[in-house]
C-alpha positions as CSV (number, residue, x, y, z in Angstrom):
1,X,29.8,17.5,29.6
2,X,27.1,17.2,26.9
3,X,28.7,17.5,24.2
4,X,27.7,15.4,20.8
5,X,30.9,14.2,19.0
6,X,30.9,13.5,15.4
7,X,31.0,10.1,14.3
8,X,34.1,8.8,12.4
9,X,33.0,6.8,10.3
10,X,35.5,3.5,8.7
11,X,33.6,2.5,5.8
12,X,36.0,-1.1,4.6
13,X,35.1,-2.8,1.5
14,X,36.8,-5.5,-0.8
15,X,38.8,-3.7,-3.8
16,X,37.5,-4.0,-7.2
17,X,33.8,-4.3,-6.2
18,X,32.9,-0.4,-6.8
19,X,33.3,2.4,-9.1
20,X,35.0,5.3,-7.7
21,X,31.6,7.1,-8.5
22,X,30.1,3.9,-6.2
23,X,32.6,4.8,-3.2
24,X,31.8,8.1,-3.4
25,X,27.9,7.4,-3.6
26,X,28.4,5.0,-0.3
27,X,30.2,7.7,1.4
28,X,27.3,10.3,0.7
29,X,24.6,8.0,0.9
30,X,26.1,6.9,5.0
31,X,26.8,10.6,5.6
32,X,23.2,11.7,4.9
33,X,21.7,9.1,6.9
34,X,24.1,9.9,9.7
35,X,23.3,13.5,9.4
36,X,19.0,12.2,9.6
37,X,19.4,9.6,12.4
38,X,22.2,10.6,14.6
39,X,21.5,14.5,14.4
40,X,25.5,15.2,12.8
41,X,25.8,19.3,11.8
42,X,26.1,19.8,8.1
43,X,29.9,19.7,7.1
44,X,30.9,17.4,9.9
45,X,31.9,14.7,7.8
46,X,34.7,12.5,8.7
47,X,34.8,9.3,6.2
48,X,37.7,7.3,5.5
49,X,37.2,4.1,3.4
50,X,39.7,1.2,3.1
51,X,39.8,-1.5,0.3
52,X,40.8,-4.8,1.1
53,X,41.8,-7.7,-1.1
54,X,39.0,-10.4,-0.3
55,X,41.2,-12.4,1.4
56,X,42.2,-9.5,4.0
57,X,38.2,-9.4,5.0
58,X,36.8,-12.3,7.1
59,X,33.2,-11.6,8.5
60,X,31.8,-14.5,9.5
61,X,28.1,-14.9,10.6
62,X,28.6,-15.8,14.4
63,X,26.5,-18.4,14.1
64,X,23.7,-16.4,12.5
65,X,23.7,-17.6,9.2
66,X,24.5,-14.7,7.4
67,X,26.1,-15.5,4.2
68,X,27.8,-12.5,3.2
69,X,29.1,-11.6,-0.7
70,X,32.4,-9.5,-1.6
71,X,29.9,-6.9,-1.9
72,X,29.8,-6.3,1.8
73,X,30.8,-2.8,3.5
74,X,31.6,-3.1,7.3
75,X,30.6,0.7,8.6
76,X,32.8,1.4,11.9
77,X,31.3,4.5,13.2
78,X,33.4,5.9,16.4
79,X,31.2,8.6,18.5
80,X,29.9,10.0,21.7
81,X,27.0,7.9,23.1
82,X,24.1,7.8,21.2
83,X,20.6,6.3,22.5
84,X,19.9,2.7,21.7
85,X,16.7,3.8,19.8
86,X,18.8,5.9,17.6
87,X,21.2,3.1,17.0
88,X,18.5,0.7,16.0
89,X,16.8,3.4,13.9
90,X,20.2,4.0,12.2
91,X,21.1,0.2,11.5
92,X,17.4,-0.6,10.0
93,X,17.4,2.4,8.4
94,X,21.1,1.9,6.8
95,X,20.2,-1.7,5.5
96,X,16.6,-0.2,3.6
97,X,18.7,2.9,1.9
98,X,21.6,0.7,0.7
99,X,19.2,-1.7,-0.4
100,X,17.2,0.7,-2.3
101,X,19.8,3.1,-3.5
102,X,22.8,0.5,-4.3
103,X,20.9,-2.5,-4.5
104,X,23.0,-4.1,-1.6
105,X,21.7,-7.5,0.3
106,X,20.6,-6.7,3.9
107,X,23.4,-9.5,4.5
108,X,26.4,-7.1,3.1
109,X,25.6,-4.4,5.2
110,X,27.4,-4.8,8.7
111,X,27.7,-1.5,11.2
112,X,29.3,-1.2,14.3
113,X,29.3,1.3,16.9
114,X,32.1,2.5,19.6
115,X,31.6,5.0,22.1
116,X,34.3,7.7,22.7
117,X,34.4,11.2,24.5
118,X,34.8,14.9,24.0
119,X,38.1,14.8,25.1
120,X,39.4,12.2,23.1
121,X,39.3,14.6,20.0
122,X,41.9,16.9,18.8
123,X,41.3,18.1,14.9
124,X,44.6,19.6,14.8
125,X,47.0,21.9,15.8
126,X,47.6,19.5,18.7
127,X,44.4,21.2,21.0
128,X,41.7,19.4,22.1
129,X,38.8,21.9,20.5
130,X,36.1,20.6,22.5
131,X,37.8,21.1,25.6
132,X,39.7,24.4,24.7
133,X,35.9,25.8,24.0
134,X,36.5,26.2,20.1
135,X,33.7,23.7,19.6
């Protein structure tokens, strides 16, 4: 089955760093880039923002010398497989766009991809819409 499942994006950030309007801007910018770079159709939007106390987020540098601030955002993208090229371009595009539009440092934009498949989704009613032919 060659179904491209829309990504579920989890967005984690430190509580109190952004206004509600800024959080909406983060969500919109990430959605726009996901549509542009990963080919997500319009209105296929699944995003969840979770805010944490600063002591609840430890995003170490893995020995890379990355010095993160409390402005850090972790984007977790759960999606059907994407090409290495798409993911590489998306990560670069996200860092550039968040720097330009939100004045964020490249060190504070962290992105993680995880893969799932069409049979892993149920949008409601206990159905698997991709498998049932509804999508």
